[in-house]
N, C-alpha and C positions, 0 to 999 in steps of 0.2 A: 626739711621742715622741722620746726621745733615749737614747743609750747610756750617757753618763757623768754623768747628773744626780746631784746630791747628794740621794738619795732614801731614806736609811736609815730615816727616820721614816714612810715611806709603807707602806700594807698591801701584802702580797705575794700574787700570783696565779700559779698554774701554768697555762699556756695550751698545750694540745696540738693539733697539726695531725694530723688523721686523714682517711682516705678510701681509695678503691680504688687499687690499684697503677697508676701511670701517669697519675694525675689531675693531677699538678703540685703536690703538697703541699710538697715541698722547695723548688721554685722560688717558690711563694707565700710560704713562711716566709722564704726568703732575700731576696726582694724587700722584704718588710716590714722586715727587719733593715737592708738597705742604704738604703732610703728614709728610715728613721727615724734614720739616722746612728749606728747601734749597732755599726758596723764601720769601722775606719779606711780611708780611701780608698786608702792604699798597699796594704793587704791585699786589698781588693776588686779592685784592678787586677792584683795578682799572681795571684789566683784566675782572673780573666778571661783573662789571658795563658796560664795552664795549660790552660784549657778550649779556647782557640783552638788551642794547640799540639797538643792531643789530637784536634783535628777535631770538637769538640763545643761550639761557641760558645754554643749555646742552653742549656748546662748551667751557665753561670757562676754564676747565683744559687743553683741547687741545690747546687753544690759548696761553698758557704759552710758548709753543715751536713753534706753527704756528703763527709767528709774521707778515708775509707779507700780504698785502691786498689781493693779488691774492689767497693766500692759504685760507684766511678767507672767501672770496667770494665763492670759489669753494667748500669749506668744506672738503678739504683733504690736506695732506702734499705734497708739490711739490719739496722741497729742503731739504737737510740734515740740521738738527738743533742740537746744542750741549748745554749741561748744566753740570755743575760740582757740585758734592756733595760728602760727606765723611761719612764713618761709622767708628766704632772702629777698624775694620779690615783693611780697605784700602780706597784709594781715587778713586772715580768713575768719568769718563766722560760719561754722558749719550748721546747716539747718536740716534736721532729719524730719521729713514729712511723712504722715501716714500714707498707706497705700490702699486701704479698703475704702470702698465707695461710701460707707456709712459716715466717714469723716471727711467728706468732700470740702466742707467749709474750711477745715484746717489745712487741707492740701492747697486750696486757693490762697489762703493767707501766707503759707510758706513760699509758694512760687512768686507771689506778688512782691515779696521782699528780696528776691534773689537777683543776682547779676549773672551767675553761671549755674548751670544745672548738670548734675551727674545722674543720668538715667540708668538705673540698674535693672537688668532683665535676666531671667534665667536662661541658661544655655540649652535647656530642653524645650523644643518648640511646642510640645503638647502643653506644657505649663504656661508658656508664653501666650498661646492662642486662647486660653480659657478665659471666659468672662469679659473679654474685650476691654480690659482695663488699660492696656498699652495705648490704644488709640485715644482713650479719654485723657490720659496723662500727657501725651504728645500734643493733643489739641489744646489743652489747658496751657501748656508751656508756651505754645506759639501765640495764643490769644493774649497772654499776660506779658508778652514782649521778650521772652527769653530767646536769644539767638546764639548764645555760646553753650554748646552741649558736648558732654563726654558720655559715651555709651559704654557701660561696663557689662560685658557678657559674662555674668557671674555663674558660680557653681560649675566651673569647668572641671573640677575635681570629682564630680559625681560619676557613678558607674555609667549612667546613660550618656554623658558627654565625653568622658575619658580623654580630655584634652585634645579632642579631634579637631583638626583644621577644617574638615568638611562640615562638622557640626557648627563650628564658629561662623563659617562663611554663610551657611544657610540661615542661621539666626540673624546675622547682620543684614541679609537680604530682606528678611521679614520685617525687621525694624525699619529699614530704609523705606519700605512700602508704606508703613504707618506714618513715618515722618513726612514723606511726600504727600500723603493724603491729608495731613494736617496743615500743609502749606510750607513746611520746612524743606527746602530743596538742598540736599546734602552737598551739592557742588556749587551752590550760589556764593558769590563773592561776599555777601553780607551774612553768611551763615557758616559757622565752622563746626565740624563734628569729628571726633576721633572714636574709633571702635577698639576696645581693649579687652582681650580675654583674661578673665580674672577668677580668683577664688578668694572671697573675703575671709573664709574660715582658715585657709592655709597661708594667705598672704601672697599668692602668686600674682605677679605683675602689679601689685599695689604700690610699693615703693621700690622693691628689688625685682629684677627681672627673673622670671621663672625658668628653671631648667627643663620643665615639662612642656614648654611651648617653643622648641627650637625653630619652628616654622614661622614664628611671629617676629617681625623686625620693627614693629612700630613702637610708640612710646609706652611707658608704664603709666599708671593712673596719675601719679604725681606729675610726671612730665607732660601728660596731656592737659592737666589742669593749668600748669604753668603756661603752656601754649595758648590756652583759652584766655588766661589773664592778660597776656601780651596783646592778643587780638581784641579783647574787650575794651582796652584803652585807646584804640586807634581813633583819631579824631574824625576820620572820614566815614565812620559808621553812622547809621540813621540816628537822629536825635531821640533820646529817651530821657524824660524829665519828670520823675515821680514828684507829685505835689505833696507838700507837707501842710500847707495852709493857704487859704485865699483871704486876703484882707482888703477892706475898703479904707483907703487913706484919703483924707480931705485934701483937695487940691491936686491930688495925684491920680485918683481913680482906683481901679482894681489892681492890686499888687499880688503876684503869685510868688510863693515862697517854696523852694525845693532845691534839689541838687541835680546837676547834669550827670546822668549815669553813663550814657554813651553819646557819641557825637560831639558837637560843639555849638556854641551860640556866639554871635558877634553883636556888639552894641550898635 
């Protein structure tokens, strides 16, 4: 991935980061931006210095997207943030959605604009099960038509998780239960999902494969996103046609204006 590629002819995909409050969404998205070279080193160093000066060095990647003072003071995303980057396969607009229930309207706005979702969940089940936010996010994603999903089991570097395969498997099982309850069948032909053990803070399995998870043989986050992009453009998928405008045209009747997001239309 790279930020300044000459990619005007490549297809475009909106990639939303969703998940419960405090799961590390912004840090994960910021780490992806930094490691892919989509932010200038000078700007990254400036943000890192600001985080250190504020006594929050662990927020340096999150602050790439959390730019407002209120967000930095509160320590979580409050408004939708956007960032553009590109790979050899397509152009991405990264959408960082809030996680807290107080900002549900912004969560819906972010998901409704997305083609692919990265669901970030904490590796510690006690954190994951609190407040029931996971089920709300998965249900919203399904209701708003998101069928391409990558699940980041984040914070694998914490003492409670310790890069444990058993911890990863139990977290994946809990997430699958919530996905199934929302209507997302993880083995359905029209629904794709990858589960990736990650650390947004240290960059484990974000772009480069981690030495701390030798038991994991699946894709990294970037590889999983690329797989989701390839699957997203399959013509046999169900039709998804977001409307931009509905017009009344004399002699023609009602004309719908929009873009085919998935599936296909024939004249």
